Biotite code that builds the C-alpha atoms (Angstrom):
import biotite.structure as struc

atoms = struc.array([
    struc.Atom([32.818, -10.137, -2.625], chain_id="A", res_id=1, res_name="MET", atom_name="CA", element="C"),
    struc.Atom([29.361, -8.391, -2.011], chain_id="A", res_id=2, res_name="PHE", atom_name="CA", element="C"),
    struc.Atom([30.928, -5.183, -2.312], chain_id="A", res_id=3, res_name="LYS", atom_name="CA", element="C"),
    struc.Atom([32.232, -5.804, -6.047], chain_id="A", res_id=4, res_name="LYS", atom_name="CA", element="C"),
    struc.Atom([28.832, -6.891, -6.779], chain_id="A", res_id=5, res_name="PHE", atom_name="CA", element="C"),
    struc.Atom([27.252, -4.136, -5.360], chain_id="A", res_id=6, res_name="LYS", atom_name="CA", element="C"),
    struc.Atom([29.685, -2.058, -7.424], chain_id="A", res_id=7, res_name="GLU", atom_name="CA", element="C"),
    struc.Atom([29.168, -4.017, -10.612], chain_id="A", res_id=8, res_name="ALA", atom_name="CA", element="C"),
    struc.Atom([25.160, -4.283, -10.582], chain_id="A", res_id=9, res_name="PHE", atom_name="CA", element="C"),
    struc.Atom([24.255, -0.963, -8.556], chain_id="A", res_id=10, res_name="GLY", atom_name="CA", element="C"),
    struc.Atom([22.935, -0.280, -5.304], chain_id="A", res_id=11, res_name="LYS", atom_name="CA", element="C"),
    struc.Atom([20.461, -2.760, -3.732], chain_id="A", res_id=12, res_name="THR", atom_name="CA", element="C"),
    struc.Atom([16.842, -1.393, -4.358], chain_id="A", res_id=13, res_name="ARG", atom_name="CA", element="C"),
    struc.Atom([14.322, -1.602, -1.187], chain_id="A", res_id=14, res_name="ASN", atom_name="CA", element="C"),
    struc.Atom([11.203, -3.324, -2.617], chain_id="A", res_id=15, res_name="ILE", atom_name="CA", element="C"),
    struc.Atom([7.754, -2.836, -1.460], chain_id="A", res_id=16, res_name="ILE", atom_name="CA", element="C"),
    struc.Atom([4.915, -5.764, -1.456], chain_id="A", res_id=17, res_name="LEU", atom_name="CA", element="C"),
    struc.Atom([1.610, -5.980, -2.185], chain_id="A", res_id=18, res_name="ALA", atom_name="CA", element="C"),
    struc.Atom([-0.066, -5.848, 0.800], chain_id="A", res_id=19, res_name="PRO", atom_name="CA", element="C"),
    struc.Atom([-3.475, -7.114, -1.323], chain_id="A", res_id=20, res_name="VAL", atom_name="CA", element="C"),
    struc.Atom([-4.234, -9.940, -3.692], chain_id="A", res_id=21, res_name="GLU", atom_name="CA", element="C"),
    struc.Atom([-5.524, -8.202, -7.072], chain_id="A", res_id=22, res_name="GLY", atom_name="CA", element="C"),
    struc.Atom([-4.950, -6.472, -10.112], chain_id="A", res_id=23, res_name="GLU", atom_name="CA", element="C"),
    struc.Atom([-2.208, -3.929, -9.919], chain_id="A", res_id=24, res_name="VAL", atom_name="CA", element="C"),
    struc.Atom([-2.886, -0.390, -12.094], chain_id="A", res_id=25, res_name="CYS", atom_name="CA", element="C"),
    struc.Atom([-1.319, 2.867, -12.299], chain_id="A", res_id=26, res_name="PRO", atom_name="CA", element="C"),
    struc.Atom([-2.315, 5.794, -9.738], chain_id="A", res_id=27, res_name="LEU", atom_name="CA", element="C"),
    struc.Atom([-3.697, 7.648, -12.688], chain_id="A", res_id=28, res_name="SER", atom_name="CA", element="C"),
    struc.Atom([-6.494, 4.622, -12.854], chain_id="A", res_id=29, res_name="GLU", atom_name="CA", element="C"),
    struc.Atom([-7.792, 6.065, -9.369], chain_id="A", res_id=30, res_name="VAL", atom_name="CA", element="C"),
    struc.Atom([-10.921, 8.078, -9.770], chain_id="A", res_id=31, res_name="LYS", atom_name="CA", element="C"),
    struc.Atom([-9.950, 10.552, -6.980], chain_id="A", res_id=32, res_name="ASP", atom_name="CA", element="C"),
    struc.Atom([-7.734, 13.420, -8.057], chain_id="A", res_id=33, res_name="PRO", atom_name="CA", element="C"),
    struc.Atom([-5.821, 13.490, -4.818], chain_id="A", res_id=34, res_name="THR", atom_name="CA", element="C"),
    struc.Atom([-4.365, 9.535, -5.454], chain_id="A", res_id=35, res_name="PHE", atom_name="CA", element="C"),
    struc.Atom([-4.808, 10.096, -9.374], chain_id="A", res_id=36, res_name="GLY", atom_name="CA", element="C"),
    struc.Atom([-2.863, 13.342, -9.671], chain_id="A", res_id=37, res_name="THR", atom_name="CA", element="C"),
    struc.Atom([-0.100, 11.735, -7.187], chain_id="A", res_id=38, res_name="GLU", atom_name="CA", element="C"),
    struc.Atom([-1.195, 14.920, -4.895], chain_id="A", res_id=39, res_name="MET", atom_name="CA", element="C"),
    struc.Atom([0.329, 12.287, -1.805], chain_id="A", res_id=40, res_name="LEU", atom_name="CA", element="C"),
    struc.Atom([2.990, 10.907, -3.832], chain_id="A", res_id=41, res_name="GLY", atom_name="CA", element="C"),
    struc.Atom([3.677, 8.062, -6.310], chain_id="A", res_id=42, res_name="LYS", atom_name="CA", element="C"),
    struc.Atom([2.610, 5.087, -6.278], chain_id="A", res_id=43, res_name="GLY", atom_name="CA", element="C"),
    struc.Atom([-0.018, 2.075, -7.448], chain_id="A", res_id=44, res_name="VAL", atom_name="CA", element="C"),
    struc.Atom([-3.597, 0.912, -6.561], chain_id="A", res_id=45, res_name="SER", atom_name="CA", element="C"),
    struc.Atom([-4.709, -2.335, -6.413], chain_id="A", res_id=46, res_name="ILE", atom_name="CA", element="C"),
    struc.Atom([-8.158, -3.550, -7.360], chain_id="A", res_id=47, res_name="LYS", atom_name="CA", element="C"),
    struc.Atom([-8.474, -6.139, -4.655], chain_id="A", res_id=48, res_name="PRO", atom_name="CA", element="C"),
    struc.Atom([-10.084, -10.048, -4.660], chain_id="A", res_id=49, res_name="GLU", atom_name="CA", element="C"),
    struc.Atom([-9.619, -10.937, -1.148], chain_id="A", res_id=50, res_name="LYS", atom_name="CA", element="C"),
    struc.Atom([-10.578, -8.677, 2.191], chain_id="A", res_id=51, res_name="GLY", atom_name="CA", element="C"),
    struc.Atom([-7.240, -8.366, 3.916], chain_id="A", res_id=52, res_name="ARG", atom_name="CA", element="C"),
    struc.Atom([-4.238, -6.045, 4.213], chain_id="A", res_id=53, res_name="ILE", atom_name="CA", element="C"),
    struc.Atom([-1.090, -7.232, 5.091], chain_id="A", res_id=54, res_name="VAL", atom_name="CA", element="C"),
    struc.Atom([2.275, -5.228, 6.068], chain_id="A", res_id=55, res_name="SER", atom_name="CA", element="C"),
    struc.Atom([4.032, -4.679, 2.345], chain_id="A", res_id=56, res_name="PRO", atom_name="CA", element="C"),
    struc.Atom([7.384, -4.041, 4.726], chain_id="A", res_id=57, res_name="ALA", atom_name="CA", element="C"),
    struc.Atom([8.838, -4.586, 7.809], chain_id="A", res_id=58, res_name="ASP", atom_name="CA", element="C"),
    struc.Atom([8.383, -0.945, 9.550], chain_id="A", res_id=59, res_name="GLY", atom_name="CA", element="C"),
    struc.Atom([6.404, 0.782, 12.536], chain_id="A", res_id=60, res_name="VAL", atom_name="CA", element="C"),
    struc.Atom([2.396, 1.728, 12.175], chain_id="A", res_id=61, res_name="ILE", atom_name="CA", element="C"),
    struc.Atom([2.911, 5.192, 11.882], chain_id="A", res_id=62, res_name="THR", atom_name="CA", element="C"),
    struc.Atom([-1.419, 6.151, 12.047], chain_id="A", res_id=63, res_name="THR", atom_name="CA", element="C"),
    struc.Atom([-4.471, 3.829, 11.834], chain_id="A", res_id=64, res_name="ILE", atom_name="CA", element="C"),
    struc.Atom([-7.203, 5.603, 11.017], chain_id="A", res_id=65, res_name="PHE", atom_name="CA", element="C"),
    struc.Atom([-9.654, 5.563, 13.165], chain_id="A", res_id=66, res_name="GLU", atom_name="CA", element="C"),
    struc.Atom([-12.323, 4.944, 10.894], chain_id="A", res_id=67, res_name="THR", atom_name="CA", element="C"),
    struc.Atom([-9.996, 1.624, 10.101], chain_id="A", res_id=68, res_name="LYS", atom_name="CA", element="C"),
    struc.Atom([-10.312, 2.025, 6.085], chain_id="A", res_id=69, res_name="HIS", atom_name="CA", element="C"),
    struc.Atom([-6.842, 3.233, 6.105], chain_id="A", res_id=70, res_name="ALA", atom_name="CA", element="C"),
    struc.Atom([-3.002, 2.650, 7.393], chain_id="A", res_id=71, res_name="VAL", atom_name="CA", element="C"),
    struc.Atom([0.237, 4.409, 6.978], chain_id="A", res_id=72, res_name="SER", atom_name="CA", element="C"),
    struc.Atom([3.907, 3.065, 7.941], chain_id="A", res_id=73, res_name="ILE", atom_name="CA", element="C"),
    struc.Atom([7.121, 4.265, 7.899], chain_id="A", res_id=74, res_name="THR", atom_name="CA", element="C"),
    struc.Atom([8.856, 1.059, 6.613], chain_id="A", res_id=75, res_name="ALA", atom_name="CA", element="C"),
    struc.Atom([12.592, 0.451, 7.864], chain_id="A", res_id=76, res_name="ASP", atom_name="CA", element="C"),
    struc.Atom([13.703, 1.551, 4.238], chain_id="A", res_id=77, res_name="SER", atom_name="CA", element="C"),
    struc.Atom([12.616, 5.148, 5.322], chain_id="A", res_id=78, res_name="GLY", atom_name="CA", element="C"),
    struc.Atom([9.918, 5.099, 2.978], chain_id="A", res_id=79, res_name="ALA", atom_name="CA", element="C"),
    struc.Atom([6.564, 6.567, 4.145], chain_id="A", res_id=80, res_name="GLU", atom_name="CA", element="C"),
    struc.Atom([3.374, 4.138, 2.764], chain_id="A", res_id=81, res_name="ILE", atom_name="CA", element="C"),
    struc.Atom([0.212, 4.941, 2.824], chain_id="A", res_id=82, res_name="LEU", atom_name="CA", element="C"),
    struc.Atom([-2.133, 1.949, 1.842], chain_id="A", res_id=83, res_name="ILE", atom_name="CA", element="C"),
    struc.Atom([-5.786, 3.311, 1.447], chain_id="A", res_id=84, res_name="HIS", atom_name="CA", element="C"),
    struc.Atom([-8.526, 0.829, 0.891], chain_id="A", res_id=85, res_name="ILE", atom_name="CA", element="C"),
    struc.Atom([-11.404, 2.188, -1.070], chain_id="A", res_id=86, res_name="GLY", atom_name="CA", element="C"),
    struc.Atom([-12.629, 5.871, -2.160], chain_id="A", res_id=87, res_name="LEU", atom_name="CA", element="C"),
    struc.Atom([-14.451, 7.638, 0.271], chain_id="A", res_id=88, res_name="ASP", atom_name="CA", element="C"),
    struc.Atom([-14.643, 5.081, 2.503], chain_id="A", res_id=89, res_name="THR", atom_name="CA", element="C"),
    struc.Atom([-14.073, 7.011, 5.674], chain_id="A", res_id=90, res_name="VAL", atom_name="CA", element="C"),
    struc.Atom([-17.627, 7.185, 5.264], chain_id="A", res_id=91, res_name="ASN", atom_name="CA", element="C"),
    struc.Atom([-18.463, 4.217, 6.473], chain_id="A", res_id=92, res_name="LEU", atom_name="CA", element="C"),
    struc.Atom([-17.221, 5.180, 9.991], chain_id="A", res_id=93, res_name="LYS", atom_name="CA", element="C"),
    struc.Atom([-15.378, 1.786, 10.198], chain_id="A", res_id=94, res_name="GLY", atom_name="CA", element="C"),
    struc.Atom([-18.213, -0.551, 9.414], chain_id="A", res_id=95, res_name="LYS", atom_name="CA", element="C"),
    struc.Atom([-17.017, -3.472, 7.266], chain_id="A", res_id=96, res_name="TYR", atom_name="CA", element="C"),
    struc.Atom([-13.357, -2.675, 8.557], chain_id="A", res_id=97, res_name="PHE", atom_name="CA", element="C"),
    struc.Atom([-11.729, -4.579, 11.078], chain_id="A", res_id=98, res_name="LYS", atom_name="CA", element="C"),
    struc.Atom([-7.945, -3.505, 12.561], chain_id="A", res_id=99, res_name="SER", atom_name="CA", element="C"),
    struc.Atom([-5.011, -6.170, 14.013], chain_id="A", res_id=100, res_name="HIS", atom_name="CA", element="C"),
    struc.Atom([-2.757, -3.076, 14.481], chain_id="A", res_id=101, res_name="VAL", atom_name="CA", element="C"),
    struc.Atom([-2.497, 0.152, 15.920], chain_id="A", res_id=102, res_name="GLU", atom_name="CA", element="C"),
    struc.Atom([-0.444, 3.235, 15.951], chain_id="A", res_id=103, res_name="THR", atom_name="CA", element="C"),
    struc.Atom([3.223, 2.404, 16.832], chain_id="A", res_id=104, res_name="ASN", atom_name="CA", element="C"),
    struc.Atom([3.528, -1.137, 16.454], chain_id="A", res_id=105, res_name="ASP", atom_name="CA", element="C"),
    struc.Atom([6.737, -2.768, 14.870], chain_id="A", res_id=106, res_name="ARG", atom_name="CA", element="C"),
    struc.Atom([5.270, -4.938, 11.829], chain_id="A", res_id=107, res_name="VAL", atom_name="CA", element="C"),
    struc.Atom([7.238, -7.559, 9.596], chain_id="A", res_id=108, res_name="LYS", atom_name="CA", element="C"),
    struc.Atom([6.253, -7.998, 5.966], chain_id="A", res_id=109, res_name="LYS", atom_name="CA", element="C"),
    struc.Atom([3.006, -10.315, 5.731], chain_id="A", res_id=110, res_name="GLY", atom_name="CA", element="C"),
    struc.Atom([1.724, -9.172, 9.301], chain_id="A", res_id=111, res_name="ASP", atom_name="CA", element="C"),
    struc.Atom([-2.411, -8.789, 8.915], chain_id="A", res_id=112, res_name="LEU", atom_name="CA", element="C"),
    struc.Atom([-3.175, -5.021, 9.258], chain_id="A", res_id=113, res_name="LEU", atom_name="CA", element="C"),
    struc.Atom([-6.830, -4.626, 8.594], chain_id="A", res_id=114, res_name="ILE", atom_name="CA", element="C"),
    struc.Atom([-9.204, -7.134, 7.011], chain_id="A", res_id=115, res_name="GLU", atom_name="CA", element="C"),
    struc.Atom([-12.504, -5.721, 5.405], chain_id="A", res_id=116, res_name="PHE", atom_name="CA", element="C"),
    struc.Atom([-15.540, -6.659, 3.360], chain_id="A", res_id=117, res_name="ASP", atom_name="CA", element="C"),
    struc.Atom([-15.126, -5.953, -0.204], chain_id="A", res_id=118, res_name="PRO", atom_name="CA", element="C"),
    struc.Atom([-18.564, -6.928, -1.068], chain_id="A", res_id=119, res_name="ASP", atom_name="CA", element="C"),
    struc.Atom([-20.466, -5.019, 1.461], chain_id="A", res_id=120, res_name="ASN", atom_name="CA", element="C"),
    struc.Atom([-18.432, -1.965, 0.726], chain_id="A", res_id=121, res_name="ILE", atom_name="CA", element="C"),
    struc.Atom([-19.308, -1.942, -2.973], chain_id="A", res_id=122, res_name="LYS", atom_name="CA", element="C"),
    struc.Atom([-22.687, -3.044, -2.049], chain_id="A", res_id=123, res_name="GLU", atom_name="CA", element="C"),
    struc.Atom([-22.961, 0.024, 0.397], chain_id="A", res_id=124, res_name="ALA", atom_name="CA", element="C"),
    struc.Atom([-21.950, 2.391, -3.310], chain_id="A", res_id=125, res_name="GLY", atom_name="CA", element="C"),
    struc.Atom([-18.347, 2.727, -2.663], chain_id="A", res_id=126, res_name="TYR", atom_name="CA", element="C"),
    struc.Atom([-14.987, 1.704, -5.086], chain_id="A", res_id=127, res_name="ASP", atom_name="CA", element="C"),
    struc.Atom([-12.782, -0.747, -3.388], chain_id="A", res_id=128, res_name="VAL", atom_name="CA", element="C"),
    struc.Atom([-9.490, 0.361, -5.345], chain_id="A", res_id=129, res_name="ILE", atom_name="CA", element="C"),
    struc.Atom([-6.804, 0.780, -3.039], chain_id="A", res_id=130, res_name="THR", atom_name="CA", element="C"),
    struc.Atom([-4.244, 2.976, -3.728], chain_id="A", res_id=131, res_name="PRO", atom_name="CA", element="C"),
    struc.Atom([-0.551, 2.092, -2.793], chain_id="A", res_id=132, res_name="VAL", atom_name="CA", element="C"),
    struc.Atom([1.439, 5.490, -1.862], chain_id="A", res_id=133, res_name="VAL", atom_name="CA", element="C"),
    struc.Atom([4.917, 6.347, -1.302], chain_id="A", res_id=134, res_name="ILE", atom_name="CA", element="C"),
    struc.Atom([4.434, 9.813, 0.727], chain_id="A", res_id=135, res_name="CYS", atom_name="CA", element="C"),
    struc.Atom([8.052, 10.609, 0.518], chain_id="A", res_id=136, res_name="ASN", atom_name="CA", element="C"),
    struc.Atom([8.787, 9.277, -3.029], chain_id="A", res_id=137, res_name="SER", atom_name="CA", element="C"),
    struc.Atom([10.655, 12.407, -3.712], chain_id="A", res_id=138, res_name="ASP", atom_name="CA", element="C"),
    struc.Atom([13.381, 10.914, -1.610], chain_id="A", res_id=139, res_name="GLN", atom_name="CA", element="C"),
    struc.Atom([13.223, 7.802, -3.890], chain_id="A", res_id=140, res_name="PHE", atom_name="CA", element="C"),
    struc.Atom([14.018, 9.273, -7.596], chain_id="A", res_id=141, res_name="PRO", atom_name="CA", element="C"),
    struc.Atom([14.913, 5.931, -8.987], chain_id="A", res_id=142, res_name="ASP", atom_name="CA", element="C"),
    struc.Atom([11.555, 4.355, -8.128], chain_id="A", res_id=143, res_name="MET", atom_name="CA", element="C"),
    struc.Atom([9.968, 2.014, -10.264], chain_id="A", res_id=144, res_name="GLU", atom_name="CA", element="C"),
    struc.Atom([6.373, 0.753, -10.250], chain_id="A", res_id=145, res_name="THR", atom_name="CA", element="C"),
    struc.Atom([5.344, -2.726, -11.435], chain_id="A", res_id=146, res_name="LEU", atom_name="CA", element="C"),
    struc.Atom([1.819, -2.262, -12.708], chain_id="A", res_id=147, res_name="THR", atom_name="CA", element="C"),
    struc.Atom([-0.351, -4.106, -15.553], chain_id="A", res_id=148, res_name="GLY", atom_name="CA", element="C"),
    struc.Atom([-0.518, -7.420, -13.772], chain_id="A", res_id=149, res_name="ARG", atom_name="CA", element="C"),
    struc.Atom([-2.328, -9.209, -11.240], chain_id="A", res_id=150, res_name="ARG", atom_name="CA", element="C"),
    struc.Atom([-0.289, -10.124, -7.947], chain_id="A", res_id=151, res_name="VAL", atom_name="CA", element="C"),
    struc.Atom([-0.411, -12.266, -4.742], chain_id="A", res_id=152, res_name="LYS", atom_name="CA", element="C"),
    struc.Atom([0.068, -10.867, -1.390], chain_id="A", res_id=153, res_name="GLU", atom_name="CA", element="C"),
    struc.Atom([3.523, -10.083, -0.834], chain_id="A", res_id=154, res_name="LEU", atom_name="CA", element="C"),
    struc.Atom([4.402, -9.963, -4.575], chain_id="A", res_id=155, res_name="ASP", atom_name="CA", element="C"),
    struc.Atom([6.598, -6.668, -5.971], chain_id="A", res_id=156, res_name="GLU", atom_name="CA", element="C"),
    struc.Atom([4.651, -3.893, -6.788], chain_id="A", res_id=157, res_name="ILE", atom_name="CA", element="C"),
    struc.Atom([7.370, -1.192, -6.057], chain_id="A", res_id=158, res_name="ILE", atom_name="CA", element="C"),
    struc.Atom([11.085, -1.111, -6.592], chain_id="A", res_id=159, res_name="LYS", atom_name="CA", element="C"),
    struc.Atom([12.688, 2.270, -4.701], chain_id="A", res_id=160, res_name="LEU", atom_name="CA", element="C"),
])
């Protein structure tokens, strides 16, 4: 029965969920050419309303940056997901960030990855907009981004 359904309605799409609550915008709104021009891949950006990042998919932590401002996950779907909290926040050297995972940890969607203090980060002069990039987006030619709306953690933001 499922085979007939799949043939009738196309292949099953993998979904990337929101790692943080906030407003979802196109990457082009990020004031950093590395993200804004999709140099690292396609995706979305989220203007966070809370200071927590959860896993947007089941997978393995590929890298947790020493400064805790970014994390990359290889999802079970094969998507290489980069979540980068803020712009130039590497300069904070980990201040206002707390990691709950390490490289090679297995994670499930919704697992807490990083906590951060958006108010103090903004007060220090940094934009907290958070790009969520599929670094190997060229492997997902039918990728669709769902922008222009407010999301809660684990709402759909990208269809692969």
